[in-house]
N, C-alpha and C positions, 0 to 999 in steps of 0.2 A: 685317874684323870683320863686315861685312854678309854676306859669303859664308859665314863660319863659322856665324853665327846661323841662316841659312836651312837649315842641314843638320839641326838638332836640333828637328824638328817632331813632337811626339807625335801619332800618328794618332788622330783622334777629338777633338782639342782645337782650339778656335778661340780662342786666347788674345788676346782683344780688347784693344786698347790697349797691346800690348807687342810685343816683337820676335819672338813665336812664333805669329803668326797662321797658321791653317790650316783645314781642314774635313774632314768625314767623315760617314758615314751615321748614326753614333751619337755625336753631339757632347756633350761635357760642358758646353760653353758655346756659344752661338750668336753668330756674328759680327754685331756691331751696326753697324759703320761701316768704311770703308776705312782701312787703316793709313796714318798720317801719317809718311812717310819722313823728314821733317825733324826729327821728334822721336825718331827711332830711337835715337840715341845721346845723348839728353837726360841730362846728368849728374845732374839732380835726381831723375829717375826711378831711375837706377841707384843713387843714394845711398839713396833710400827703400826700394827692393827689398832692397839689401844689408842695411840695418839691420833691416827687418821680417823678412826670411827668416832672418837670423842669430838674432834673438830667438825666432822661432817654433821653429827647430831646437833652440835651447838650452832652451826650455820643456819639450821632450821628453827631450833628452840628459841634463838634470840628474837625471832619474829613474834614470839609469844611473851617476850620479856623475861626469859629465864635461861638457864644453862645447866650443864652437869660438870662436875669436877672429877668424879671417879666413876668410870663407866659401869663397873660391876656393882657398886654400892648405890648409885643414884637411881637405878632402874628397879631396885628390889621391891619397892612398894607398888610398882605398876603405874603410878600417877603420871610421872614424866614420860614414861613409855607410851601411855595412851595419848598424852598431849602431843608427843612427837608425831604419832601416826595421824592425828587430826590436822596438824600443820602441813605435813607433806602430801596428804591426800585431799585436803580441802573438804573432808566429810566429818560428820559428828559421830563419835562413838557412844555406846551406852554410858549412862551416868556411873561414875566410879563409886566404889564403896569407900566411906569416909573413915572407917575404923582402922586401928593400928595393929590389930591382931594379925597373926600369921595367915589365918584363913581369909581375912580381908585382902591382904596383899596378893595371895594366890588367886583370888577371884578377879582382881584388877588385871593381873598378868594374863589370865585366861581370856579376859575380854579382848586384850590386845592380840593374843595369839589367834582368837576366833576371827578378828577383823582381817588379819593377814591371810588366813585360810580363805576368807570370803573373796579375796582378790585373785584367787586361782592358784595359790601356793599351797600344796598339800604337804603338811608337816608330819613327819613320821617319827614316832618315839620321842616326842618332845614333851617335857613336863614343866609346868610353871614353877614347880618346887625348886628346880635347879637355879632358876633366875632369882627367885626370892632368897635362896641361900647364898647368892653372890658368886655362883660358879662362873669364872672369867671366860673359860672356853665356850660354855653354853651361851653366855651373854654376847660374846663376840660373834658367834655363829648366828644368833638371832638378828643382830644388827646388820650382819652381812646379807641375811635373807631380805631384810627391809631395803637395803641399798640396791640389791639386785632387782627387786620388784619395782621400786619407785624411781630409781635413777638410771638403770641400765637396760632393763627388759625392753623398753619401747624404742631403743636406738635402732634405726634401720638404715643401711646404706646398700643400695643395689640388691635389694631382696635378701640381704643377710640381716641377722638380728643379734641383739644382746652382745655378748663378748666379741663375736666375729665382726659385727657391725661397727662397734667402737674401735676395734683394732684396724679395720679397713679404713675408717675415717682418719685415724692417726697416720697410717701409711700414706694415704693420699695427700694429706696436708703437709707432711714433712718430706715427701719424695724429692723436691727440688733442692734440698739443703745438703751441703757437704758434711761429711762425718756423721750423718744421721742414718741409722738403718733399724727401723722398728720392726722386730720380729714377733714379739709377744709382750706380756706384762710382767715377766719375772726374770728376765735375763739382763745382760749388760746393756740392753736397748735404752734404758733410762738412767743408768748409773752416772754418766758424765754430764747430765743436765742439759745437753744440747737439744735433745728431742723436745723437752718442755719449752725451752727458749724458742725453738723453731715453730711450735704450735702458736705461741704468743705472737712472734714476729709475722707469721703468715697472715694473721687476722688484724694485728695492730702494729705495723712496722714502726710506728712513731714511738713505741714504748721501749724497744730493745734495738741496739745496734749489733746485729748478729755478726757482721763482718769482724768485729773486734773480739769475739769470743774464742777461747782456746780450748782444745780438747783435753789438754793436760791440766786444766783447772776445774775439775768437776765440782768441788765445794763452792767455788765462786759462781759457776754457772747455775747450780741448783738454787743457791741463795738468791741470785738475781731473779730466777723464775718465780720463787716463792714470794719474794718481796713485791715484785711488779704485779703478780696475780692478786695479792692481798690488797695492795694500795689502789689499783686501777680497775680490777675486774671483779672485786667483791668475792674472791675465792680465799677462804681462810687458809693459813699455813697448817697443813695436816701432817707434814713429814719433817724430819730433821736431815739436813744434808749429810751430816756425819754418819747417821745410821744407815743411809742408803749406800754411801760409798764404802763403808767398812763392813757391810754385810755381803757375803759371797753371792747370795741370790735374794734380791729385794723381794718383799712380800707382794705377791700378785694382787691380792685383794686390796691392799693399801694403795698400790699404784693405780688399779682400775678405778677405785673410789675417787681418787684425786683427779685422774684424767677425765672421768665422766663430768666433773664440774666444769672443765674447760669446754667439753662438747656442748653442755647446756648453755654456757655463757656465749658461745659463738654460733650456735645452731640457728638462732633467730635471725642474725645478720646474714648467714648463708642462705636461709630461706628467702629473705627479702632480695638478696642479690640474684638468686635463681629466678625469682618472679620478675625482677626488673629486666633481666636478660631476655626472658621469653617475650615480655611486652615489647622491648626494643626490636626484637626480630620480627614480630608481627607488624609493628608500625613501619619498619623499613620496607617490608613487602608492600604494604598499602601505599606508602609514599612513592615508591618506584612505579607502582601501577598508576597512581594518580598523575605522576609526571608523564608517563607514556600516553595517558588519555589526553592530557593538556597538549602535548606535542602533536598528537593525532588531530585533535580538534583545531589547533592552530593551522596545521597544513590543510586540513579539510576546509576550513573557513576561507583561507586564501584561494584555494582552488574553486570553491563555490562562488566566491566574489568574482573571480576571473570569468567563470561561466556566465554569471548574471550580467557581467558587462559585455560579454561577447555575443550572447544569444540575440539581444535586440539588434545588433549590427548585422548578424546573419539573417534575421527575420525582416530586415528592411528591404522592401521590394520597390523602392523608388528608382525608376529608371533615369538614364541620361539621354539627352536629345541627340547625341552624336556618337560615332564609333570610338573616337579617341578617348572620350570620357569613360565609356563603358570598358574599354581595354585597360584603362587605369584601375577601374574597380576589379577587373580580373587579375591584374598584377598584384593589387593589394591582397586579394584572396589567396593568390599563389604564395605570397610572402607569409600569410597567416599559416598556410598548410606546411610550408617548408621551414619557417623560422620560429613562429610563435606557438604553434600547437605541440611540436615534438617535446619541448621541455615539460609541458603540462601532462603529456602522456606518461612521461617518466614519473612525474609527481603522483599521478593517479596509481601507477604501478607500485610506487613506494608506499602509498597509503594502504594499499591492499596488504603489502608485506608487513607494515607496522601493525595493521589491524589483526592479522593472523598471529603475529608474535604476542601481541597483548592478550588476545583471547587464550592462547596457550598458557601464558603466565597466570592469568586469572583462574583458569581451570586447575592448574597445578597447585595454586594456593587456596583452592576452595572458595574463591570470591565469585560474586555474581557476574554473569556475562555483560560485556560492554555493548551498549546500543549506540552505534555511531551515526553521524550525519549521513543523509541519503545521497551519497556521491553518485551511485550507479544510475539512479533515475535522472539526476541533473545532467550526467554525461550523455545518457541516451538522448535527452532533449537537445543537447548541444549538437550531437552527430546528426540528428534528424534535421535540425535547422541548417547545419552545414551542407548536407546533401541537397536540401531544397534550394539553398542559396546558389550552389554551383549550377544546378539544373537551370535555375532562373537566369543566372548570368549568361550561360551558353545560349539559352533560348533567346534572351534579349539581344545578344550580339548577332545571332542569326537574323532576328527580326530587323535590326538596324541595317545589317548588311543587305537584306532584301529590300528594305525601304530606300537605302542609298541607290541601289540599282534602279528601282522603280522611279525615284525622283529624277534621276539623270535622264531616264528614258522619257518620262513625262515632259521634262523641260525641253528635250530635243524635239519631240513630236509636236508639242504645243507651239514651240517657236516656229517650226517649219510651217505648221498649219496657219498660224497667225500671219506669217510672212506671205503665204499663198493667198489668204483672204483679204489682205490689206488692199483697200481701194475697190474691192469687188462691189460693195454696197453702193458706192458712188456711181460706179460704172452702170450698174443695173438700174439706177434711179435716173439716168440721163433721158432727155427727150430729143436727142439729136436727129431722130428719124422724122421729126415733124417738118423740117425744112430741107430734107435730103431728096435727092433724085431717086427715081425708081431703082436705078442700078445700086445706088447707095443703100436704099432700104433693103433690097434683096441681099446686099452684102452684109448689112447689119443683122438680117435674119439668119443668114448662114453662120455669121460670126457667133450669134447667140446659140445656134444649134451646137457649134463646136464647144462653146462654154458649157452647155448642158451636158455634152458628152464628157467633158473634163470633170464636171461636177459629179456626174454619176460614178465615174471611176475613182473619185476622191473619197476613200473610206476611212480617212484618218480620225474622224471625229469619234467613231465607235471605239477605236483603239485608245484614244485619249481618255474617253469616259471609263473604259475598263481599267486603265492605269490609275485613274483618280480613285475609283472604288477600292482598288487593292490597297492604296495608301491609307485610305480612311479605315479599312478593316484592320490594318496593321498598326493603327493608332499613331500615325505620323504626326510629329509635333507641329508641323505646318499644314495639317490637313485642312484647316479652314481656308487658308490662302489657296491651296490646290483646288479645293472644291469650288471656290469662288471663280477661279480662272476657268475651270472646266465648264461651269455653268454659263459663263460669258461666251465661251466658244460654242456651246450648244445653242444658246439663244441666237448668236450671230448666224449659226448654220441654218437654224429654222428661218431666220429673216431672209437669208440668201435664197432659200427655197421659195419663199413667198415672192420676193422681188423678181426672181427668175421667171416664175409663172406669169407675173404681171407684164414683164417686158415681152415675153413670147406672145401673149395675147395682143399686145400693141403692134408688134411687128407683123403678125399675121394679118392684122387688119389693113396694114399698109402694103402687104405683099402683092395684092392685085394691081397696085399702082406702079410696082417696080418690077422690071423684067431682066435687065442685063446682069449678068454675073460672069465672072471670069472663072471658067472651069478649072484652069490650072491652079489658080489661087485657092480654089475650094479644095482641090486634090491635095495641095500642099498642107492646107490647114488640117484636112482629115488625117493625113499621115503624120504630120509633125506633132499634132496634139498628143496622140497616145505615145509617140516616141519620146516626146518631152516628158510625159508623165513617167515613162519607163526610166528616163534619165534621172528624174527627181527621186524615184524609188531606189535606183541604183546608188545615187549619192547618199540617200538616207540609210540604206543597208550597209554601205561601206563605212559609214560613220557610226553605225549602231554599236552600243555598248553591250557587254555580255557579263554573265556571272556563271562560272564553271567551277567544279570541285574535283575534277579528275582529268587524267590524261585522255581518257576515252571521250569525254565531252569536248575537250579541246580539239581532238582529232576530228570529231563530227563537224565542228566549225570550219576546220581547214578543208575538209572534203566539200562542204557547201561552197566555200570560197573558190575552190578549184572548179567546181561545176559552173559557178557564175562566170569565171574567166573563160570557160569554154564557149559561152554564148557571145562573147565580145566580137568575134569575126562576123557573125550574122548581124549583130547590131550595127557594126561598121558598114556593112553592105546596105542596111536600111537607111543609115545616115546618108550614104552616098546617093541613094535613090531619092530621098527627100530633097537633098541639096540639088539634085539633078532637075527636079520639078521647078525649083526657083530659077535654075539656069535656063530652062526652057522658056520661062516667062520672060527673062531678060532678052533671050534670043529673039522671041516674037516681037518684043518692043523695038529691038534694034532693026529687025527685018522690015517692020511696017511703019517705022518712024514714029512710034508712039512715045509719049513721055515716059521717062524712066520711072518705074513704080518702085518706090523704096519701102512702101508699107503694104501689108496684106489686109484687105478689108475683113477677112474672115478670122484672122488670128493675130494677136500681138506677140508674135514669136518670129524672130528673124533667123536666118541661117547662122548669123554670128552667135546668136543665143545658143543654138544647138551645138555649134562648134565649141563654144566656151564650156558648156556643161559636159560635152564629150571629153574635153581636155581635163576637166575636174575629175571625171571618172577615171581616166587613165593615170592621173597622179595619185588618186586614193587607193588604187589597186595595190601597188608595191608597199604603200604605207600600211595597209591592212595586212599584207603578207608579213611584214616585220613584227607588228604587234601580236599577230597570232603565233608567230614563232617564239616570241618572248614569253607569251602565255604558256605555250607548250613546254618551254624550258622551266618555267616556274612550277608547273604541275609535275614535271618529271622530278624536280628537286623535292617537292612535297612527297612524291611517291617514294623517293629514296629515304626521306625522313621517316615515313611510315614503316618502311621495311627495316630501317635501322632500329627504330623503337621496338618493332615486333620481334626482331631477332633477340634483343636483350630481354624483353618481357617474357618471351616464350622460354627463356632459360631461367630468369629470376622467379617467375610465378611457380613453376613446378618445384624449384629448389626450396622456396619458402613453404609450400604445401608439404613437401617431403620432410622438411625440418620440423614443422608443427606435428606431423604424424610421428616422426622419430622421437621427439621429446615426449609426446603423449605415451608412446609405447615404453619409453624409458621410465616415465613416472609410474606407469601401471605395473611394471615388472622389475622393480628395483632389486638388484642382486649385489652381494658383497657387503662390506661394512658401510656404515653411514659415511665415514670419511672417504672411502673409495667411491661411493655414489656421488658425494659432493665434488670430488676431484673430476669425475666424469662429466658432471653437469657444468662445472666451471669451464672445462675444456669446450663443451658445446657452446656455452655462453661466449667464450672468446672467439670461436669459429663464426658465430652469428655477428659479433661486433666487427670482426675482420671483413665480413661480407657487406658491410654497410656501404662501402665505396661503390658497389654495383647498383645499389638503390639510388645513390646520389647521381651516378651517370645516367640512370634511367630518368631521374627527375629532370636532368639537363635536356635530354632528348625530348621529353614531354613538354618542357618549356618552349623549345624550338618549334614544336608542332603547334602549340597554342598561339605563339607569336605569328606564325604563318597562317593562322585561322583555319587550321586543319583539325576537324573534330571527329572524323570517322577513320577507321582503320580495319580493313577486311582481312589483314594478315595475322591478326592475333585476337584471341578472346579475352586477353588480359588488359584491362584499362589501368591507368595510373591509380585510380581509386581502389581497384581490386588489390593492386600491389601494396598500397599504403595500408589498407585494412589488414591484409595478411601479415605484413611486417609488424604492425602494432600487436596483432594477436600472438605472433611468434615471440616478440620481446616480453609480452605479459606472461605467456605460458612458461618460458624458461625461468623468469624471475619468480613466478609463483611456485614452480617445482623446486627451485633452490630453497625458497623460504620454507617449503614443506619439510625438506630434509633438515634444515636448521632447527625447525620446531621439533622434529623427531629427536635430534641431538639433545635439545633442552629436556624433552620428556625422558629420554633414556638416562641422562645424567641425573635428573631429579628423582627418578624412580628406580634407578639401578638395574635397568634392563640389559640383558646380554644381546649380542648380535643374533644368536640363535633364536631368542624370543622374538626379536623384531622380525626376523625372517619368517617365523611361524605366523605372526600377525599379518605380514604382507601376503603370505600364501592364502590364508583364510579370506582376507579382504578381496584379493584378486579373484578367488573362486566365485564369490557372490557378486562381484562387480560385472554384471552381465553386459552392460554397454561399453565396458572397457574405457571409461572416461575418468577414472580416478575417484568416482563417487558411487555409493550404493543408494539405490532407491529404497524407500521405507519397506516395501514388500521383500526386497532382497535382504535387507538388514534383519527383518523378522525371521526369515528362513535361516539366516546365519545364527541368530540367537537360539532358535529351536535346535539346530544341529549341535550347539554347544551345551544343550541340556536345560535351557530355560523353558519353563512350563507356560506357554503362551497359547495353548490350544483352547482353553475354556473361553466361551463366548464373552462372558462379562469380566471375570477377573483377569483373563489374558489381555483383553483390550486395555483395561486400566493400567496394568503393569507395563505394557508396551508403550502406552502414552507417556507414562512416567519416565521410562528410559529414553524416549525420543526427546523429551525436554532437556535431558542431560547432554545428549550427543548433538542436538540441533537446537541450541537455545534461541537462535534468531529465526526459527521456523522457515528455513530456506527450502525444506522438502527433500534434502539429501543428507547423507552421512559421509563426511570426508575421512580419509585415512587417519589424519591426526586425531579427529574426534573419536574414531574407532579405538585407537591406541589408548587415549585417555580413559575411555570407558573400560577397556580390558584390564587396565592397571590401576583402577581407581582405589582398590583396597590395599595396594602394596606399599604406597608411599607413607612415610611418617609425616603427618601433617598436624599442625596445630588446629584447635577448634575454638569456637566461641566460649565453650564452657571452661577450657583451660585458661584462656585469657582472663575470664571473669575471676577464676580462682587466683590467678597471679595478682590482679589488681586488689583483690580482697586482702592478700598478704601485705601489700604495700600500704593499704588503708588501715592496717591494724584490726582486721576482722569487722570493720564497719561496713554498712551497706552503701556508703558514699565515700568520696575521697576529696581532699582539698587541693587547691593549687600549690600550697606550700609543700604538701607531701609529695606531689608529682615532681616538683622542682628539686626536692631533696633526694628522691630515689632514682630519677631518670636523667639521662644526658639532657643538656639545655634544649637542643633542637627538638627532641622527641617529646620532652615535657610540654613545650609550648604548642607543639602539634596537638597533643591531647587536650590542653586547656582551651584552645580555639574551637575544638570540635565537640567537646563534651557538653551535653545539655545540663542545665541546673537540676539538682536533685529535688524531687517534689515530695519526698517523704517528710514525716514529722520528726522533730527533735534534732534537726541538722543545723549547723551554723550557717550564717550568710555566706554565700559563695560556694557552698558544697556542690560537688559535681556528680553526675550519674554515670558511673563507669560500666554498669550492666548494659544500659541501652547502647552506649558507645561500642562495647565489645560485640553486641549482636549486629550492629550496623556494619562493622568491619567485614562480616561474612554474608552481607546481603539479607539478613533476617529482619532488618528494619531500616529506616532511612536516617542518615546522618543529618 
């Protein structure tokens, strides 16, 4: 028997633990130990093999409607042996010989052995004669060869195969179970029955209550496993519990044969489970990315809607007719800058952070880049409108301020002029000289000369016309009324000139008839008229309104006023001289007994009139002193406000600029671990937040300046607008830098980078970042690639390859390469990522190898939420032979990776 057994050794098989040990370069099983010759003819092993192999053969033969009873007898004629090979391989063997002679049987067995050899099994020293003769050892060895080839050889777990793969599978599945320790297939690993029960419970916990099993009941455990497997898993009973328990070392081949049936029973379910897990993982990534996109678009839509509502308000250049209304507009704009816009700046910054995070996750999961709403252009439009609106507001307020000053001045000068001309036309139109005496006519002529002198010195009309033109040019809302009034004054002035000329002509005609004139009265009139005109001018100047913007301008007004006061003594002497002429007249009248003359025929101006106007001038002088001093105090206060604002702005402005540069240097030269970098950046962020109170104080000072209508400041180059823009830039820069480090953490964790690798990437990036702004220009990036060995020198192929790489690192065509994109590119080959092909293969498993899948199959294999996600997005299958409602999982998988559209 030993000699016969040694002849049937299938080449390539090391049948450890049995009578068919051997070796070869491509072993199905590796030899674990030397063959124990004392156990070669162990009847217990022979019994176990006979029972196990018979049951295994019958589990296949019954599919063809037959079975065997005696393994060494029933295969002797080769017919059932050929049938068994056809059933388990699914292939046709050559037609068997029908004769019953010995050579017919040998021929059929040889056909079976040839078929086994055609499947890659090289049989050495095997003869069909031993099978035909009913040699049990030979027959068992041949059946074991068939079991190895068709039931065990293709088992693969983590790149192991055959026996090792099956053993590893058993160890993995039973690892969590108490009292189970599978070491091999022929020791006590299987004798207590717990390992078999654990295999069943791991896959079908509904069939066995493992917690109730006892290690000291091996017969009960084994029978439980055998019965459950036969009843529910269609695995025939191939062993006897008593044989296994009572045998010191259970037969390895019998155990392997039986256990391989469990592998094949459960492998399909495990394959489907693995495929479902892969699909769930891919869908979870897609769902998370879609959620981030929806959140981004929601925030972006709200911000765009706010911008769309705000821009028309900022572009409205409809002015107000008065200063108070325009100052309310300025206050509304100040509230917008101080209260309404800052939250939107934060929203815009958060949108940038969300967008960068989303793009990083899309790149890490090999999904197409996200193309967002164009917030940047809309924001630039908002800031352009905002700048234009503020400029317009300040310009309009200055215009109204100037108009208010001009309107007051026009009103004052027009009223004075109208008061002066009132009655002049009637006076010039009189014919009183017709019945007058010669003396009276001469008096009328002299009086008229005095009027002409006064008229020539009266230049207010040109002043009034100039003021009117200035108001029209500045678009005064009552320009029509002002123009009409000015035109009436000019028309009246022209008429006065005409009437004056007519009256002079008439009086000169009468002059020859009139001789007497009172020289003193004439002298009074000649001196009183210009003095009276001077008094009128003085009153007008003392009541004149002004518009000044600085202490220096106010000092100029004070100096002019002091110079005017210095002329008062001389004017007082002139007043005394003029009044002295009137006194001389009265003295002459008294001396010569003439009637008292109460009127002067040459002038309608009495000494009392001169005294009254003189008193008015004296009262106006201290009043103007006081108003000028008040204006000086106001301008000095404005100057203090300017200096107060400038002192803070000159500190805040450089601080912000320094912080922007500091954060920029920090972003360009990140050192230490990402966590240390993040801690440093968070500290910087906290310092910036703590500095906000200085900005608020500066805003308060700026508000005081605007409320005081102070718009210039020579003490600083920093305007509030400069400070605001710098502050917003600083907030955005620190937030963007923190987000960059967060994305680097995401990349590091997703791709398993070390801090040393990140430092090397940062050093390479900084070396080619010539502008030191945290971004590489395309030319710098090309030089960086060439330095790393990329062949980009060729004119045609190099350009094409570089263009391809640029689409990877700059999907939005911004024209720059960020550090995050650089890291993604440098590590793109290292991460273990799923692919569209892998997802398609997983869906194919769930679909049972069909090119389509049904909603029922998705709901059966996937969690409810992810099943419904697929059903909603999968397009109907367009191929032939599919049922109604079939879905196209291939197109869906491609769309997940941006290779087509969902």
